[in-house]
C-alpha positions, 0 to 999 in steps of 0.5 A: 528442508523438503526438496524444492522444484529445480525450475521454480527455484531458479526461476525465482533467483533474486540475483541481480543477474536474474532480475533488475534490482531498481523494480524486481522485473526478470532479466531472463525467459524461462526457455533460456534456462538449460534442459538438464538445469539440476542443482550442483550442490546446496547447503544453508549458511547465515540464514539463507541456502546457497545453491550452486547450479549445473551451469555454473550460475550461483544463488542464495534465498533466504531461508525465511522466503523459501517458508512464506506461504502463497498470500494469493491476490486477497480477491477471494472469500479465502481472505476476506472477513465474511459477515453479517449485520450484527458484526457491525453492532459497535459501528461501522469501519470509519475515520475522519477524512482530516485524519485519513489525509494525515496519518498513514496508519489511519489511511491503511486502516481504511483500505484494509477495511475496504479489502477485508470487510468490503467498505468503510466510511470516511466522515467529514469529507467537505460537502463541495461537489466533485470532492468523491473523486478527490477520495478516489485519487487518494488511493487509485484512479477515477474509472470513467463510464458512460455515467462520466467521471462522477454521477449524481444520484438524486431524482432526475426528471428523465432518468436512465436509471432507477437509482436516480428516482425516489424508489426503493433500491434492493441489494444489487451490484452496479454496473454488472453489464461491463467487462470488466466491472467497476470494482470499487463504488464511492458514494458521497452524500452532499445532502440528505434531509428527505424522510427515508433514503436509508443506505444498505449493504449486503455481504455478497461473499456471506450470501453465497456461502450460505447458498452454498451451505444450504443448497450446494446444487444451487450454488453450483448451477450460479457458477457455472450458468453465463448470465446475459447482463444488459444496458440500453439507454440513448446513446449506450448499449452494453452487455457481459455474459457472467455468472451470478457467482464466479469462483477461481480455479480452487472452487472459492468464491471471487466475484458476486454480480447480482442486479435484477434490473440488469439480467437480460433473457437467458436462452441456453442452460437448464432455465428451470434450474437456473431460476430455482437457484437464482430465486433462492439467492435472492431470498438469501439476499434479503434476509434481514440478519444479512442486511446492514442498514445505516443512513449517510449524513452530509460530508459521509463517503461510503467506500465499498468493494463493488464484486463483493458487497450488494447496496441498497437504498430504501424509498424516500419522500420528497419532503427534503433533497437527497443528493450523493455524488458517486464515482468508480475506482478499481480494487487494484490501485487500492490494494496497490496503495495499501501494500505500499503504506504496509512496506513503508510502515515495515521500512519505518518499523526496521529503522525504529528497531535500528535506533532502538537496538544497535543505535543504543550502543556507543558512537565511536567514542563519543560521549553520546549513543549513535541514536542520540547522535542521530537524534540530536543531528536531525533535532539541530536541522529542525531547529532551523526549519531545515527542509524535510529532507535535510531532517530525514537525511541528518536523522539517518546519516549514520545507518551505514555503521550498521548496515554495511559489510564493515561495521562502526567498529572496523572504522575505529580499528582503522578500516574504512567502513564507507558507511556513507555508501553502504548507508545510502545504498541501505536507504535507497529502498526506500528514498529518492537522491534528496534524502540519500544524497547528502548521506552518500556524501557525508564523509566527502563534506567532512574532508572537503570543510577540513580543507576550506576551513582551517579552523573547522578541523579544529573543532573536531572531536578526538574520535572524528579526527582519528576517522578522518585520517581513516577515511582519507583526510583533508581533501586537496585543491582539486578534490575540493573543487571538484565536490563543491561543483556537486548539485548536493554539495550544500545540502551534505554540508549542512548535514555535516555541520548539524552532525558536528552539533549533535554529540552533547550527552544528555541533551534533550531531543524528540524521539524517532516516532517524533520523525515517522511522519515526515519520513514516510512523507519522503518514502517513494 
């Protein structure tokens, strides 16, 4: 392994002394580390880099984590799919509203399309006023501006913006005069019976990349010239000085602000050079191959990246009605929701792998596999219409046999592996106490029932009787009373009873995928 920077490595120590295990935030300041900090010893062991520091601290870093590449924040051209209109010959990135709401994978696909291609369309969004805000709230928060929480795009008698007329609107970004600019825009079509009024999009990052290829000097001018963007009406006066093309410290395109209607008077810099570059860039945005044109129908909601995509509209006649409602939101919330969806998917994949892998092995001397046992327990809970959190607890109650320091095999060899605690701790990464509580009290519920229901113990299988003794045997009266007083005791007992039913060889059950949506709905 190549030599790693000392302070970088220590600053990223993942242990509980250095980071809060609940939120990952650091518990020390960089200046707290000693000036002469050094690695005293290191070795690779069990997929980790073990480090002993000169101040006596010990750190453990997963080798896979050390090998990860820097992903950035996903905002620059490096993380985007730059496109021309022909790339969507087969159709736009889209999904049905109901499927988007019901299926986390469908929602993730829509949000990923906005993040990577800059836009997506939701079809079948009910054409009720204000629904556009509900779409925004499905992944983030509405950004309120001087236009209000939402705005109506239709012909107004006294418009303060050309968008509220029937005139054609050339490709532009919205609100470039704001600091910060709203990074997402949503447009929900309520009615579109007028002749004309088709929507258009241009990938501003692609247009900027074309300018860079064809006229690098002009590209450089537009990245370094602050442009005054201005908006005024009776109650508002806004101004932001920003370049038309913004790049990050590595020179990668990060933002485009382009709005002919809102550019104020440039009074500094090389104005001749700027206008030559500005005109060239404007001409590129109007090239037919870059302009994606489509028509929004009632129920269609367009979500797009306002820091990247230029949107446009053809003129329309007032022989019908065209009414869209719009609102603004922000990319960071969308990215956060997408990251959580991906995290949940990865977690569910890990659980599914457990069922398909180790779970396919024997279940501690019973006639079923561990996976069959847990699926049967969940099916028993589902059969009596138990609440979702109890079905999940029944499904996952024995995962601790695979996740703790000690395995289920150790339990069968006479050493309590405390799988209830290790399982609950592992599941707590993704689930709240309503799911982990019955798992943590799973063994205690067995010991409790043996104490208060004499015939319960008589029904235990031979293997379960054996593990009861290893786990401490029946509770005494004081322990049973204390257990019964716990808030989650009833849930734990219910899961325990479904566990006892779940040992029938060959019993048909749904597979793990059947429970994936239920688990996803409970994840934090």
